[in-house]
C-alpha positions as a Markdown table, in Angstrom:
| # | Residue | x | y | z |
|---|---|---|---|---|
| 1 | Met | -2.7 | -91.2 | -54.0 |
| 2 | Asn | 1.3 | -91.8 | -54.0 |
| 3 | Asp | 1.9 | -92.3 | -50.8 |
| 4 | Arg | 5.4 | -93.6 | -51.5 |
| 5 | Lys | 8.3 | -92.3 | -48.7 |
| 6 | Glu | 10.5 | -89.9 | -50.5 |
| 7 | Phe | 14.6 | -88.6 | -49.4 |
| 8 | Leu | 16.7 | -86.6 | -50.5 |
| 9 | Val | 19.7 | -87.5 | -51.5 |
| 10 | Thr | 22.7 | -85.1 | -52.4 |
| 11 | Gly | 25.5 | -85.4 | -54.6 |
| 12 | Ala | 23.5 | -88.2 | -56.2 |
| 13 | Ser | 24.8 | -87.1 | -59.7 |
| 14 | Gly | 28.4 | -88.7 | -58.0 |
| 15 | Phe | 29.6 | -91.9 | -57.6 |
| 16 | Phe | 28.5 | -93.5 | -53.9 |
| 17 | Gly | 25.3 | -90.7 | -54.0 |
| 18 | Gly | 24.2 | -92.1 | -57.8 |
| 19 | Ile | 24.2 | -96.0 | -56.1 |
| 20 | Leu | 22.5 | -95.0 | -53.1 |
| 21 | Lys | 20.1 | -92.9 | -55.1 |
| 22 | Gln | 19.6 | -96.3 | -57.5 |
| 23 | Arg | 18.6 | -98.3 | -54.4 |
| 24 | Leu | 16.4 | -96.6 | -53.3 |
| 25 | Leu | 14.8 | -95.9 | -56.3 |
| 26 | Ala | 14.7 | -99.6 | -56.6 |
| 27 | Glu | 13.4 | -100.5 | -52.8 |
| 28 | Gly | 10.4 | -98.3 | -54.1 |
| 29 | Phe | 11.1 | -95.0 | -53.0 |
| 30 | Ala | 11.0 | -91.2 | -54.2 |
| 31 | Val | 14.2 | -89.7 | -54.4 |
| 32 | Thr | 15.0 | -86.0 | -54.7 |
| 33 | Asn | 18.7 | -84.8 | -55.6 |
| 34 | Ile | 20.6 | -81.9 | -55.4 |
| 35 | Asp | 23.7 | -82.1 | -56.9 |
| 36 | Leu | 26.3 | -79.2 | -59.0 |
| 37 | Val | 26.7 | -81.6 | -61.7 |
| 38 | Ala | 23.6 | -82.9 | -64.1 |
| 39 | Asp | 22.0 | -85.8 | -63.3 |
| 40 | Ala | 22.1 | -88.6 | -65.7 |
| 41 | Asp | 19.2 | -90.7 | -64.7 |
| 42 | Ser | 15.7 | -90.4 | -65.1 |
| 43 | His | 12.8 | -91.9 | -63.1 |
| 44 | Pro | 9.4 | -91.6 | -62.3 |
| 45 | Ala | 10.7 | -91.6 | -58.5 |
| 46 | Leu | 13.1 | -89.4 | -59.0 |
| 47 | Thr | 13.5 | -85.3 | -58.9 |
| 48 | Ser | 16.8 | -83.9 | -60.2 |
| 49 | Ile | 17.6 | -80.6 | -58.9 |
| 50 | Gln | 20.9 | -78.8 | -60.3 |
| 51 | Gly | 21.9 | -76.4 | -57.8 |
| 52 | Asp | 24.1 | -75.7 | -54.8 |
| 53 | Ile | 24.0 | -77.1 | -51.6 |
| 54 | Arg | 24.9 | -73.2 | -49.6 |
| 55 | Asp | 22.2 | -72.2 | -51.8 |
| 56 | Ala | 19.8 | -72.0 | -48.6 |
| 57 | Ala | 16.7 | -70.0 | -51.0 |
| 58 | Leu | 17.0 | -73.3 | -52.8 |
| 59 | Leu | 17.5 | -75.3 | -50.3 |
| 60 | Ala | 14.1 | -73.9 | -48.4 |
| 61 | Arg | 12.0 | -74.3 | -51.4 |
| 62 | Thr | 12.8 | -77.8 | -51.8 |
| 63 | Phe | 11.7 | -78.6 | -48.8 |
| 64 | Ala | 8.8 | -77.1 | -49.0 |
| 65 | Glu | 8.3 | -78.9 | -52.2 |
| 66 | His | 9.0 | -82.2 | -50.9 |
| 67 | Lys | 7.8 | -84.0 | -48.1 |
| 68 | Phe | 11.6 | -85.8 | -47.1 |
| 69 | Glu | 11.4 | -88.7 | -44.7 |
| 70 | Ala | 15.2 | -88.2 | -44.3 |
| 71 | Val | 18.3 | -86.7 | -45.5 |
| 72 | Phe | 21.1 | -88.6 | -46.7 |
| 73 | His | 24.1 | -86.0 | -47.3 |
| 74 | Cys | 26.6 | -87.5 | -50.1 |
| 75 | Ala | 27.6 | -84.6 | -51.3 |
| 76 | Ala | 31.6 | -83.6 | -51.0 |
| 77 | Met | 34.0 | -81.7 | -53.0 |
| 78 | Leu | 37.7 | -83.6 | -53.1 |
| 79 | Ala | 41.0 | -81.8 | -52.8 |
| 80 | His | 42.5 | -83.6 | -56.3 |
| 81 | Asp | 39.6 | -82.4 | -58.3 |
| 82 | Val | 39.1 | -78.6 | -57.0 |
| 83 | Gln | 41.8 | -76.0 | -57.4 |
| 84 | Asp | 40.3 | -73.7 | -55.0 |
| 85 | Asp | 40.5 | -74.8 | -51.1 |
| 86 | Asn | 38.1 | -72.0 | -50.2 |
| 87 | Leu | 35.6 | -73.9 | -52.2 |
| 88 | Leu | 36.0 | -76.8 | -51.0 |
| 89 | Trp | 35.5 | -75.5 | -47.6 |
| 90 | Ser | 33.1 | -73.6 | -47.5 |
| 91 | Ser | 31.1 | -76.6 | -49.8 |
| 92 | Asn | 31.9 | -79.1 | -47.1 |
| 93 | Val | 31.6 | -77.2 | -44.3 |
| 94 | Asp | 28.9 | -74.7 | -44.7 |
| 95 | Gly | 26.9 | -77.1 | -47.6 |
| 96 | Thr | 26.4 | -79.7 | -44.4 |
| 97 | Arg | 25.6 | -77.1 | -42.0 |
| 98 | Leu | 23.0 | -75.2 | -44.2 |
| 99 | Val | 21.4 | -78.6 | -45.6 |
| 100 | Ala | 21.1 | -79.8 | -42.0 |
| 101 | Glu | 19.3 | -76.5 | -41.0 |
| 102 | Ala | 16.9 | -76.1 | -43.9 |
| 103 | Ala | 16.3 | -80.1 | -42.5 |
| 104 | Leu | 15.1 | -78.9 | -39.3 |
| 105 | Ala | 13.4 | -75.9 | -40.8 |
| 106 | Ala | 10.8 | -78.3 | -42.2 |
| 107 | Gly | 10.8 | -80.4 | -39.5 |
| 108 | Val | 12.9 | -83.3 | -41.1 |
| 109 | Thr | 14.7 | -84.8 | -38.0 |
| 110 | Arg | 16.8 | -88.1 | -39.9 |
| 111 | Phe | 20.2 | -87.0 | -40.9 |
| 112 | Ile | 22.4 | -89.6 | -42.5 |
| 113 | Phe | 26.2 | -88.1 | -43.1 |
| 114 | Ile | 28.7 | -89.8 | -45.4 |
| 115 | Ser | 32.5 | -88.5 | -43.7 |
| 116 | Thr | 35.6 | -90.6 | -44.4 |
| 117 | Asn | 38.6 | -92.0 | -42.9 |
| 118 | Cys | 40.6 | -89.1 | -44.3 |
| 119 | Leu | 40.1 | -87.9 | -40.9 |
| 120 | Trp | 43.4 | -89.7 | -40.1 |
| 121 | Gly | 47.0 | -89.4 | -41.6 |
| 122 | Glu | 48.8 | -91.8 | -40.2 |
| 123 | Gly | 48.9 | -95.6 | -40.5 |
| 124 | Leu | 47.5 | -97.2 | -36.7 |
| 125 | Ala | 49.0 | -100.2 | -35.3 |
| 126 | Arg | 45.6 | -100.9 | -34.4 |
| 127 | Glu | 41.8 | -101.1 | -36.1 |
| 128 | Val | 40.6 | -97.7 | -35.6 |
| 129 | Thr | 37.8 | -97.2 | -32.9 |
| 130 | Glu | 35.5 | -94.8 | -33.1 |
| 131 | Gln | 36.4 | -93.4 | -29.7 |
| 132 | Glu | 39.9 | -92.8 | -31.3 |
| 133 | Val | 40.9 | -89.0 | -31.9 |
| 134 | Pro | 40.5 | -87.9 | -35.7 |
| 135 | Ala | 44.0 | -86.5 | -36.6 |
| 136 | Pro | 43.7 | -85.1 | -40.3 |
| 137 | Val | 46.8 | -83.8 | -42.8 |
| 138 | Glu | 45.6 | -82.0 | -45.3 |
| 139 | Leu | 42.0 | -80.1 | -46.4 |
| 140 | Tyr | 39.8 | -82.9 | -47.4 |
| 141 | Gly | 40.3 | -84.5 | -44.1 |
| 142 | His | 40.3 | -81.3 | -42.1 |
| 143 | Ser | 36.7 | -80.0 | -44.1 |
| 144 | Lys | 34.9 | -83.8 | -43.4 |
| 145 | Leu | 35.6 | -83.6 | -39.3 |
| 146 | Ala | 34.7 | -80.1 | -39.9 |
| 147 | Ala | 31.6 | -80.9 | -41.8 |
| 148 | Glu | 31.0 | -83.1 | -38.4 |
| 149 | Lys | 31.7 | -80.9 | -35.9 |
| 150 | Gln | 29.0 | -78.4 | -37.3 |
| 151 | Leu | 26.3 | -81.6 | -37.1 |
| 152 | Asp | 27.0 | -82.3 | -33.5 |
| 153 | Ser | 26.6 | -78.3 | -32.7 |
| 154 | Leu | 23.7 | -78.1 | -34.4 |
| 155 | Arg | 22.3 | -81.6 | -32.6 |
| 156 | Ser | 23.3 | -80.3 | -29.0 |
| 157 | Glu | 21.3 | -76.6 | -29.7 |
| 158 | His | 18.0 | -79.0 | -31.2 |
| 159 | Pro | 18.0 | -82.5 | -29.2 |
| 160 | Glu | 15.4 | -83.8 | -32.2 |
| 161 | Leu | 18.3 | -83.8 | -35.2 |
| 162 | Gln | 18.8 | -87.1 | -35.2 |
| 163 | Val | 22.3 | -87.2 | -37.2 |
| 164 | Ile | 24.3 | -90.8 | -38.0 |
| 165 | Thr | 27.7 | -90.5 | -39.1 |
| 166 | Leu | 29.0 | -93.0 | -41.4 |
| 167 | Arg | 33.0 | -92.6 | -41.7 |
| 168 | Cys | 34.3 | -94.7 | -44.6 |
| 169 | Pro | 37.1 | -95.9 | -46.4 |
| 170 | Thr | 37.9 | -95.9 | -50.0 |
| 171 | Ile | 34.3 | -96.8 | -51.4 |
| 172 | Met | 34.3 | -99.4 | -54.5 |
| 173 | Asp | 32.4 | -100.8 | -57.5 |
| 174 | Ser | 31.7 | -101.1 | -61.1 |
| 175 | Gly | 32.6 | -97.3 | -61.8 |
| 176 | Arg | 34.7 | -96.3 | -59.4 |
| 177 | Leu | 37.3 | -94.5 | -60.7 |
| 178 | Gly | 39.3 | -91.5 | -59.9 |
| 179 | Leu | 43.1 | -91.3 | -58.3 |
| 180 | Leu | 42.2 | -95.6 | -59.3 |
| 181 | Ala | 41.9 | -95.1 | -62.6 |
| 182 | Ile | 46.1 | -94.8 | -63.0 |
| 183 | Leu | 46.6 | -98.5 | -60.9 |
| 184 | Phe | 43.7 | -99.6 | -63.5 |
| 185 | Glu | 45.5 | -98.1 | -66.8 |
| 186 | Phe | 48.5 | -99.7 | -65.4 |
| 187 | Ile | 47.4 | -103.1 | -65.3 |
| 188 | Asp | 45.3 | -102.8 | -68.4 |
| 189 | Asp | 48.9 | -102.2 | -70.1 |
| 190 | Gly | 50.9 | -104.9 | -68.8 |
| 191 | Lys | 53.4 | -102.5 | -66.9 |
| 192 | Lys | 54.6 | -103.1 | -63.5 |
| 193 | Val | 52.4 | -102.5 | -60.4 |
| 194 | Trp | 54.2 | -100.4 | -57.8 |
| 195 | Val | 53.9 | -100.8 | -54.0 |
| 196 | Val | 55.9 | -98.8 | -51.3 |
| 197 | Gly | 58.1 | -100.8 | -48.9 |
| 198 | Asp | 57.4 | -104.2 | -49.0 |
| 199 | Gly | 53.7 | -104.1 | -50.0 |
| 200 | Ser | 52.9 | -106.0 | -46.5 |
| 201 | Asn | 50.5 | -103.1 | -45.4 |
| 202 | Arg | 46.6 | -103.3 | -45.4 |
| 203 | Tyr | 44.2 | -101.1 | -46.7 |
| 204 | Gln | 40.3 | -101.4 | -46.3 |
| 205 | Phe | 37.9 | -100.9 | -48.7 |
| 206 | Ile | 34.2 | -100.7 | -48.5 |
| 207 | Tyr | 31.1 | -102.0 | -51.2 |
| 208 | Ala | 29.2 | -99.8 | -52.3 |
| 209 | Gln | 25.9 | -101.5 | -52.0 |
| 210 | Asp | 27.0 | -102.4 | -48.4 |
| 211 | Leu | 27.4 | -98.8 | -47.2 |
| 212 | Ala | 24.3 | -98.7 | -49.2 |
| 213 | Thr | 22.4 | -101.4 | -47.1 |
| 214 | Ala | 23.9 | -99.5 | -44.2 |
| 215 | Cys | 22.3 | -96.0 | -44.8 |
| 216 | Leu | 18.4 | -97.9 | -45.5 |
| 217 | Gln | 19.2 | -99.7 | -42.2 |
| 218 | Cys | 19.8 | -96.6 | -40.6 |
| 219 | Leu | 16.1 | -95.7 | -41.0 |
| 220 | Asn | 15.4 | -98.1 | -38.7 |
| 221 | Tyr | 17.5 | -96.4 | -35.6 |
| 222 | Ala | 16.2 | -95.0 | -33.1 |
| 223 | Gly | 18.5 | -91.9 | -32.1 |
| 224 | Ser | 22.4 | -90.6 | -33.1 |
| 225 | Asn | 25.1 | -92.6 | -33.3 |
| 226 | Leu | 29.0 | -92.4 | -35.4 |
| 227 | Phe | 29.6 | -95.5 | -37.2 |
| 228 | His | 32.7 | -97.0 | -38.5 |
| 229 | Ile | 32.9 | -99.1 | -41.5 |
| 230 | Gly | 34.1 | -101.4 | -43.7 |
| 231 | Ser | 35.4 | -104.9 | -45.0 |
| 232 | Asp | 36.5 | -107.7 | -43.9 |
| 233 | Gln | 39.7 | -110.0 | -43.9 |
| 234 | Val | 41.6 | -107.2 | -45.8 |
| 235 | Pro | 44.5 | -108.4 | -47.2 |
| 236 | Thr | 48.1 | -106.8 | -47.4 |
| 237 | Met | 48.6 | -104.5 | -50.6 |
| 238 | Arg | 51.0 | -106.7 | -52.9 |
| 239 | Gly | 48.1 | -109.4 | -52.5 |
| 240 | Met | 45.1 | -107.9 | -53.3 |
| 241 | Tyr | 47.2 | -106.3 | -56.7 |
| 242 | Glu | 48.6 | -110.2 | -57.4 |
| 243 | Asn | 45.1 | -111.6 | -57.0 |
| 244 | Val | 43.5 | -108.5 | -59.6 |
| 245 | Ile | 46.3 | -109.1 | -61.9 |
| 246 | Arg | 46.4 | -113.2 | -61.8 |
| 247 | Thr | 42.2 | -112.7 | -62.3 |
| 248 | Ala | 42.6 | -110.5 | -65.4 |
| 249 | Gly | 45.3 | -112.4 | -67.3 |
| 250 | Ser | 47.6 | -109.3 | -67.2 |
| 251 | Arg | 51.2 | -109.2 | -67.9 |
| 252 | Ser | 51.4 | -106.9 | -65.1 |
| 253 | Arg | 53.8 | -108.1 | -61.8 |
| 254 | Val | 54.4 | -105.9 | -58.9 |
| 255 | Ala | 57.5 | -104.3 | -57.8 |
| 256 | Ser | 58.8 | -102.6 | -54.8 |
| 257 | Leu | 59.6 | -98.8 | -54.6 |
| 258 | Pro | 61.6 | -97.8 | -51.5 |
| 259 | Lys | 59.7 | -96.6 | -48.6 |
| 260 | Ala | 61.7 | -93.0 | -47.6 |
| 261 | Pro | 63.0 | -92.1 | -51.3 |
| 262 | Thr | 59.9 | -92.6 | -52.7 |
| 263 | Ile | 58.0 | -91.1 | -50.1 |
| 264 | Ala | 60.4 | -87.9 | -50.0 |
| 265 | Met | 59.7 | -87.8 | -54.2 |
| 266 | Met | 56.3 | -87.6 | -53.5 |
| 267 | Lys | 56.1 | -84.5 | -51.6 |
| 268 | Leu | 58.4 | -82.6 | -53.5 |
| 269 | Ala | 56.2 | -83.7 | -56.7 |
| 270 | His | 53.0 | -82.2 | -54.6 |
| 271 | Lys | 54.7 | -79.1 | -53.8 |
| 272 | Leu | 55.6 | -79.0 | -57.4 |
| 273 | Asn | 51.6 | -79.6 | -58.3 |
| 274 | Ile | 52.8 | -81.8 | -61.1 |
| 275 | Ser | 51.5 | -85.4 | -59.4 |
| 276 | Pro | 48.0 | -85.7 | -58.2 |
| 277 | Leu | 48.4 | -87.3 | -55.2 |
| 278 | Gly | 48.2 | -84.7 | -51.9 |
| 279 | Pro | 49.3 | -85.3 | -48.6 |
| 280 | Tyr | 46.8 | -87.8 | -47.5 |
| 281 | His | 48.1 | -90.3 | -49.9 |
| 282 | Tyr | 52.2 | -89.9 | -49.3 |
| 283 | Arg | 51.9 | -90.6 | -45.6 |
| 284 | Met | 49.2 | -93.5 | -46.0 |
| 285 | Ile | 50.3 | -95.0 | -49.1 |
| 286 | Ala | 52.7 | -97.9 | -47.4 |
| 287 | Glu | 51.1 | -97.7 | -44.3 |
| 288 | Asn | 47.8 | -100.1 | -42.3 |
| 289 | Phe | 44.4 | -98.6 | -41.9 |
| 290 | Ile | 41.9 | -100.4 | -40.7 |
| 291 | Phe | 38.3 | -99.2 | -39.1 |
| 292 | Asp | 36.8 | -102.0 | -35.9 |
| 293 | Thr | 32.9 | -102.1 | -37.5 |
| 294 | Thr | 32.3 | -104.3 | -33.9 |
| 295 | Arg | 29.5 | -101.2 | -33.6 |
| 296 | Ile | 27.6 | -101.2 | -36.5 |
| 297 | Arg | 27.4 | -104.6 | -36.5 |
| 298 | His | 26.3 | -104.5 | -32.9 |
| 299 | Glu | 23.9 | -101.6 | -33.1 |
| 300 | Leu | 22.8 | -101.6 | -36.7 |
| 301 | Gly | 23.3 | -105.7 | -37.6 |
| 302 | Trp | 24.7 | -104.8 | -40.2 |
| 303 | Ala | 28.3 | -107.1 | -42.3 |
| 304 | Pro | 30.0 | -106.9 | -45.1 |
| 305 | Thr | 29.6 | -109.4 | -48.3 |
| 306 | Phe | 32.4 | -108.2 | -50.6 |
| 307 | Thr | 36.6 | -108.3 | -49.9 |
| 308 | Asn | 38.8 | -105.9 | -50.6 |
| 309 | Glu | 39.9 | -108.4 | -53.9 |
| 310 | Gln | 36.5 | -108.5 | -54.9 |
| 311 | Met | 35.7 | -105.2 | -55.1 |
| 312 | Leu | 38.9 | -104.3 | -56.8 |
| 313 | Leu | 38.7 | -106.4 | -59.5 |
| 314 | Arg | 35.1 | -105.4 | -60.1 |
| 315 | Ser | 36.6 | -101.7 | -60.8 |
| 316 | Phe | 38.8 | -102.7 | -62.5 |
| 317 | Glu | 36.8 | -105.2 | -64.6 |
| 318 | Tyr | 34.7 | -101.7 | -65.7 |
| 319 | Tyr | 37.4 | -99.4 | -66.5 |
| 320 | Arg | 38.7 | -102.2 | -69.1 |
| 321 | Glu | 34.9 | -102.4 | -70.6 |
| 322 | His | 35.1 | -98.9 | -70.8 |
| 323 | Arg | 38.7 | -97.1 | -70.8 |
| 324 | Arg | 38.3 | -95.3 | -74.2 |
| 325 | Ala | 34.8 | -93.7 | -72.8 |
| 326 | Ile | 36.7 | -93.1 | -69.4 |
| 327 | His | 39.0 | -91.2 | -70.7 |
| 328 | Glu | 36.4 | -88.6 | -72.8 |
| 329 | Arg | 34.5 | -87.5 | -69.7 |
| 330 | Thr | 35.0 | -84.2 | -68.2 |
| 331 | Asp | 31.7 | -82.9 | -66.9 |
| 332 | Val | 30.9 | -86.1 | -64.4 |
| 333 | Ser | 32.4 | -86.5 | -60.7 |
| 334 | Ala | 35.7 | -86.7 | -59.4 |
| 335 | His | 34.8 | -90.8 | -58.8 |
| 336 | Ser | 33.5 | -91.0 | -61.9 |
| 337 | Lys | 36.2 | -90.2 | -64.2 |
| 338 | Ala | 39.5 | -90.4 | -64.2 |
| 339 | Ala | 42.0 | -88.2 | -62.2 |
| 340 | Pro | 45.4 | -87.2 | -64.5 |
| 341 | Met | 48.3 | -88.7 | -64.0 |
| 342 | Gly | 51.2 | -86.3 | -64.1 |
| 343 | Ile | 54.4 | -87.3 | -63.1 |
| 344 | Ile | 53.2 | -90.6 | -62.8 |
| 345 | Arg | 52.8 | -91.0 | -66.1 |
| 346 | Leu | 56.9 | -90.9 | -65.8 |
| 347 | Leu | 56.7 | -93.9 | -63.8 |
| 348 | Lys | 54.4 | -95.7 | -66.2 |
| 349 | Trp | 57.0 | -95.0 | -69.2 |
| 350 | Leu | 59.6 | -96.6 | -66.9 |
| 351 | Ser | 57.3 | -99.3 | -66.1 |
């Protein structure tokens, strides 16, 4: 008789969901994945379902056929990968509510939700605690905040529902691409790597395996909570890029763009729909943003293991090794393929 515990991971064909899926399987658990994208992985303890988390009948059938210990809700649509705003909102907000409602109906009360630092659209002079009031500036951030509120509302109606929300900055590991692939192409080709302003701003990352560790630790946590998570000893953007360039042996060098005119041009390029960078990016590209991780350290006993420099170098080395195949990818999640450069290709030509 198979007595291994089983978990539902939504979005486990994607970047972080896939890493969490593999981590759970390696720990001896069974995993069911629901994702719009076909699952490239196979394992005796893995059930892969290609489907939409907004399909209530599919969710009900899945929960009826499996006995889940908990749900890890990682599925989300990203603004730079979706042209339909209504689809993004419906998937990120309605989809979150429907997964939680299906879990409740099946008696599954432990729900771990992966949220984001995109709930803010401006740099803060202090480390951001869980008490800070979110202020998103673009659709993705608004949708993730609305999803958090949906879960809070359900929890108030159903006290048995235990929701742990993990707000994380950019998740990094081998295979993390998306917009970062643009940076990696510049470094791999020995082009100038541009910072906006003097590059003294600091922006936090989180190592995917450290986030997966936090997810596993959440399983032993009694009750609901909100945790901010991220790396330690966050370097300046200029220092981080210089470290990767030097270690990788690239011919690139870091150069500065004037802050005010560059941001004005980024806004214009976004309005003209010729840039992959949106409001969050041009608001935050020269700003500081670091989560305070005191609560998660105290409550879960969690601690990060990788620095920003280590994460970025690891991701770049993966890109350099698999560059040709990466640029041929199509039917994969947004974080697992290279984002289109748009007008940024002109900047590369000038570099």
